[in-house]
N, C-alpha and C positions, 0 to 999 in steps of 0.2 A: 367566237373563229382562232382556233391556235396559231399561230406562230410555230413557222416548220420551215424548211427548204423550199418547196413549191409556193408559196403564198410570196416571200419571199422576192424569192426569183420572179415571181410572176405579175410582183405590182414593183421591179427596180428601181422605176429612173422619176416614179410618182419618192417614192423611199430615199435613193439615193439625194434628192436634192432636198429634200425637208430634212436630215443628214445632215446636208451643208450648210444651210440655216440655223441649222445647231450650234453642230463647231463646224467654221467654218474652214477649219488652217488642217480642216480632214482631208486629204492630197488625193484626185485624181485615182493618179496607182493605190495607194493605199485600199479603196475604195471596189477599185477593178480585182487584183486581190482579191478581198475577200467577197465577192459579190453569189458565189458558188460556194459556199462553205457559211453558211450564220454562228456556230464557233468561232473561225477565225474574224466575221466581222464584230459578233459584240467584245471579241478579246481584243482585236485592233482600238476598240473606242475608249475602251475599261483601259490599257494601258496608257496612252494617249489623255484621258480623260483624268483616271484617279477615280470616277466613279462606279459607282457599286453594278457587279452586273445587274443584280432584282430591278437596278434607274434605266438601261439600257437599253433590256430586255421590256419591260412597262410601252417605253417610250415606241420599239420596233412591232406592241403590242396596239399600241396606238393607232398610229403608221397604217399595218394594215386593218385593223375595222376601219380605221375613214376614206384608208384605201378601193379598200374594194368595195362600202354605199356611196364612193362617188363613181365609180362603173360603170354599176347599173340602176344608175342613175340618166 
């Protein structure tokens, strides 16, 4: 499954929880502002963590793959 806006929005509750688990100091406000925009979400995490875009996108990709399979079961 490709990492795209629709996938992020469709799995937002799960993704938001996992983002808090990994980067607990991300605020709800930051995540809420970025919710509708994949680029903004990645940019916010990248700015706050210093992690590479590739690392963040890989993490999000794994979340969406795992989230989708969990929903299907």
